[in-house]
C-alpha positions in Angstrom: -89.9 -95.2 -10.4 -90.2 -91.6 -11.4 -92.6 -91.0 -8.5 -90.0 -92.4 -6.0 -87.3 -90.0 -7.4 -89.7 -87.0 -6.8 -90.3 -88.0 -3.2 -86.6 -88.4 -2.6 -86.0 -84.9 -4.0 -88.8 -83.5 -1.8 -87.2 -85.1 1.3 -83.8 -83.7 0.4 -85.3 -80.2 -0.1 -87.0 -80.4 3.3 -83.7 -81.7 4.9 -81.6 -78.9 3.3 -84.2 -76.3 4.3 -84.1 -77.5 7.9 -80.3 -77.4 8.1 -80.4 -74.0 6.3 -82.7 -72.6 9.0 -80.6 -74.2 11.7 -77.4 -72.6 10.4 -79.1 -69.3 10.0 -80.3 -69.4 13.7 -76.8 -70.5 14.8 -75.1 -67.6 13.1 -77.7 -64.9 13.7 -79.0 -65.7 17.2 -76.9 -68.2 19.1 -73.3 -67.3 18.4 -73.8 -63.5 18.8 -75.7 -64.1 22.1 -72.8 -66.2 23.4 -70.3 -63.6 22.3 -72.3 -60.9 24.1 -72.4 -63.0 27.3 -68.7 -63.5 27.3 -68.1 -59.8 26.6 -70.4 -58.8 29.5 -68.7 -61.3 31.9 -65.4 -59.5 31.3 -66.7 -56.1 32.3 -65.6 -54.7 35.6 -68.1 -55.2 38.4 -69.1 -58.7 37.3 -68.2 -62.1 38.7 -67.6 -63.0 42.3 -68.1 -59.6 43.9 -71.4 -58.5 45.5 -74.0 -57.0 43.2 -74.5 -53.3 44.1 -78.0 -52.1 45.1 -80.1 -50.5 42.4 -79.7 -46.7 41.8 -81.6 -44.6 44.3 -81.6 -47.3 47.0 -80.0 -46.8 50.3 -79.8 -50.4 51.1 -82.3 -52.6 52.8 -85.5 -50.8 54.0 -85.9 -50.5 57.7 -89.3 -51.4 59.2 -91.3 -48.5 60.5 -89.9 -45.8 58.3 
């Protein structure tokens, strides 16, 4: 009977550890990343408009030049 209680406590500790790591990941990695995505989507130049060419580029290259 005492051995069964020890196994139950071990299982509960593993379960609490799993949920602790999941909550830590949620608050440290996932939610800040989602906030950053929303913040970047609100910046000017984002959304439906055409993406500007990279710096130093004059548009599509012409063959033979």
